[in-house]
C-alpha positions, 0 to 999 in steps of 0.5 A: 330592717332587713335582719328583722324581715329575714328573721321571720318565717314565711307565716310570720312574714304573711301575717306581718304584711296583712297586719300592717295593712289592716292597721293602716286602713284602720287608723285611716278610717278612724282619722276619716271619722274623727274629722268627718271626711268620709260620710259627707255630713251623714251619720253612719246609721243612715247609710247602713241597712235599715232594721226590719222593723221588729223588736230586738230579741237579743244582744246581737240584733241590730249590731253590724258585725261585718262593716269595713271598719269592723273587718280592718279591726278584725285583721289588725288585732288578730294579726298583732295577737298572732304575731305576738303569740307565735313565738310562744304557742306556735302557728296554729295556736297563735292563729286561733287565739288571734282570730278570737281576739279579732272577733272580740274586737270586731264585736266590741266595735260593733257594740260601741257604734250600736250604742251611739245610735238613737233607739227607735 
């Protein structure tokens, strides 16, 4: 393990630490949701901000991209993709690709959560 850590650059070490923490947080939230430990029996849609009463005009209306689960998914996916691509692309291009992958994960998670909500 020491050899692995010493083989990483400073950039890779920072990304690795953030990624591991985000991944652990993401899976803890997943376990809490699977076993309903976090909401006290309430549906997540009831605890979030209410719609403003106007009809949805685009695909992004009604999606809550910035949630605790979405942010942890962003950092977990972005971090692992960045670490995977750092050796191939270098630091900044890998970070950019990781950020795009993280945004995609955040969007897909919000889309999946939005699809479960009943329409009013």
